[in-house]
C-alpha positions as CSV (number, residue, x, y, z in Angstrom):
1,M,93.7,72.2,102.2
2,K,90.8,75.0,101.0
3,V,89.1,76.8,104.0
4,H,85.6,78.8,103.5
5,V,86.0,82.0,104.9
6,T,82.5,84.5,105.5
7,P,83.4,87.9,106.5
8,L,81.0,88.7,109.0
9,K,81.3,92.6,109.2
10,L,80.7,95.1,106.2
11,K,82.9,98.3,106.8
12,G,82.8,97.4,110.2
13,V,79.2,97.0,110.4
14,M,77.8,93.4,111.5
15,K,76.4,92.3,108.4
16,Q,72.5,91.2,108.7
17,K,71.5,87.3,108.4
18,W,70.7,87.8,104.6
19,M,73.7,89.4,103.8
20,R,75.9,86.9,105.3
21,A,75.4,84.4,102.1
22,M,77.4,87.5,99.9
23,G,81.0,88.2,99.8
24,N,82.2,84.5,101.1
25,A,85.1,82.9,99.3
26,H,87.5,79.8,99.3
27,G,91.1,79.8,99.6
28,I,94.3,78.5,101.3
29,L,94.5,80.3,104.9
30,C,97.7,81.6,105.5
31,L,98.8,83.6,109.0
32,S,101.9,85.4,109.0
33,D,103.8,88.6,110.7
34,K,104.4,91.2,107.8
35,R,105.6,94.8,107.8
36,D,102.4,97.4,107.7
37,T,103.8,100.2,106.2
38,I,100.8,102.2,106.8
39,N,101.2,102.2,110.5
40,Q,104.6,101.4,110.1
41,R,105.2,98.5,112.2
42,T,104.6,94.6,112.1
43,T,101.5,92.9,112.4
44,R,100.0,89.5,112.3
45,V,98.4,89.0,108.5
46,A,95.7,86.3,107.8
47,E,96.0,86.1,104.6
48,L,93.9,83.6,102.0
49,Q,95.9,82.7,98.6
50,Q,94.5,80.9,95.8
51,V,90.9,82.3,96.3
52,E,87.9,81.4,94.7
53,D,85.9,84.8,94.3
54,A,84.1,86.6,92.0
55,E,86.2,89.9,93.3
56,G,89.2,89.0,92.6
57,K,90.1,91.2,95.6
58,D,92.8,91.0,98.0
59,W,91.8,89.0,101.1
60,L,94.0,90.3,104.3
61,L,93.3,90.7,107.7
62,F,95.9,92.9,109.6
63,D,96.3,92.3,113.3
64,A,94.4,89.0,113.4
65,Q,93.4,87.6,116.3
66,L,92.4,84.4,117.5
67,V,88.8,85.0,119.1
68,W,86.7,81.9,119.2
69,A,87.6,78.0,118.0
70,K,85.6,74.7,117.9
71,D,85.4,71.4,115.6
72,S,86.3,72.9,112.4
73,M,85.3,76.2,112.8
74,L,87.2,79.5,114.3
75,L,86.9,83.3,114.6
76,L,89.6,85.5,113.9
77,S,89.1,89.0,114.4
78,G,91.2,92.0,112.9
79,Y,90.9,95.0,110.6
80,E,90.6,94.8,106.7
81,R,91.8,98.2,104.6
82,R,90.1,99.0,101.7
83,K,90.8,101.8,99.3
84,E,88.3,104.5,99.0
85,G,88.7,107.1,96.0
86,I,91.9,107.7,94.1
87,D,94.2,107.2,97.1
88,T,92.8,107.3,100.3
89,L,93.0,104.0,102.7
90,T,90.6,103.2,105.7
91,D,90.5,100.4,108.2
92,Y,87.7,98.8,108.9
93,A,86.7,96.3,111.7
94,Q,86.1,92.5,110.6
95,T,85.8,89.5,112.1
96,W,86.3,86.0,109.8
97,L,84.3,82.8,110.3
98,I,86.5,80.1,109.1
99,R,85.6,76.6,108.2
100,F,88.2,73.8,107.8
101,P,86.9,70.7,105.6
102,N,85.4,68.0,107.8
103,R,87.1,64.9,108.9
104,A,85.3,63.1,106.7
105,D,86.1,64.7,103.6
106,L,89.5,64.5,104.6
107,A,89.9,60.6,104.5
108,G,91.9,59.2,101.4
109,P,94.7,60.3,99.3
110,A,93.3,63.8,98.1
111,V,93.5,65.6,101.4
112,T,94.9,69.0,99.8
113,T,92.4,69.3,97.5
114,A,89.3,69.0,100.1
115,T,86.9,72.2,100.4
116,A,85.3,73.5,103.2
117,T,81.4,73.6,102.7
118,A,79.6,77.2,103.8
119,P,78.6,77.2,107.5
120,T,74.5,77.2,107.6
121,E,73.0,80.2,109.5
122,Q,72.2,78.3,112.0
123,Q,76.1,77.4,112.8
124,I,76.6,81.2,112.5
125,E,74.6,82.0,114.9
126,E,75.7,79.5,117.4
127,V,79.5,80.6,116.9
128,L,78.3,84.0,117.4
129,A,76.4,83.8,120.7
130,A,79.0,81.3,122.3
131,A,81.8,83.5,121.1
132,G,80.2,86.6,122.6
133,V,80.3,88.7,119.2
């Protein structure tokens, strides 16, 4: 089942409303503990696999924490790592708004191909207010 991910921050700063429609992706969400070789510790990582986005970047959210959940949406908070320049890695705070397919989309035999739709701006605002982000 493919989820829709909306990153709410850009380089650690909350995106403006008009920017939220950019940089979204569909994919399969996986949560697991992985070894972070930069920080020399094990951390919980949210990874978006089989991604459908134009950039082709890795979708990893390190130290992922569930902040809020309701119905078919949830917020994960953590940090993303970006490579800047030749060999500089920088960690930025990030929050993902994740939307799962609605129950109506899951009816029938094609559950594995169900894809979530993007949340509306009103839904994003309601989530941010409810989560206190």
